Every structure is written in structure tokens, then in C-alpha cells.
C-alpha positions, -999 to 999 in steps of 0.1 A, spaced: -43 688 139 -67 715 147 -58 702 185 -24 708 184 -12 745 197 -6 776 170 24 777 172 27 741 169 1 740 136 22 757 120 57 745 125 47 714 112 25 728 76 60 748 71 75 711 78 58 699 54 60 725 33 96 721 29 91 683 24 76 688 -5 95 721 -13 125 689 -5 110 660 -28 105 688 -56 147 697 -59 157 661 -57 134 645 -81 119 676 -104 147 672 -129 140 709 -139 126 729 -110 150 755 -100 152 778 -65 170 806 -66 197 817 -41 175 839 -29 144 816 -26 162 793 -5 178 812 25 144 827 28 132 794 30 161 787 54 147 825 75 117 813 81 119 775 88 151 788 119 123 806 122 94 782 131 123 764 150 133 788 172 95 799 180 88 759 183 116 758 212 101 784 230 68 782 229 53 780 266 22 748 251 26 711 254 34 717 210 71 701 214 56 671 236 30 665 212 45 666 183 73 640 198 51 618 208 34 615 169 43 583 152 44 595 116 44 554 100 4 548 115 
């Protein structure tokens, strides 16, 4: 991941964080989130997507070329 631009790395790292939260929400019956926590996660996700889309680096292309199953 070090070869990717900073914006792309930040997006990917937060995507993993959201994926983990998603799994906790779906599979851990004792896990709960406040409305404020969920809204903050959504806000950060939207900001990360906006930064990625506005970036001048090749991060979008680099990420789209990754094969998650290899």
C-alpha cells in the first residue's frame, strides 16, 4: 500500500475501518452504535470519497485495478 498516493491510502484504510464496523453491526448482537457515531462515520466516508474523487493522483485508477481475490 505504500506505493499508493496518500489520498488513496487514506481512503482504503477508512474503507477497511467501515468494513469492520459493518461486520460488527451485522454479526455482534451486543454491538450498538449511537446515532452520532453513525452520522460521524458517514460524514468521514463522504469526505474520503470526495477527496479521492478530487485528487489529481492516479489513486482512483490504481484502486479500480486491484483484484480483491488474488
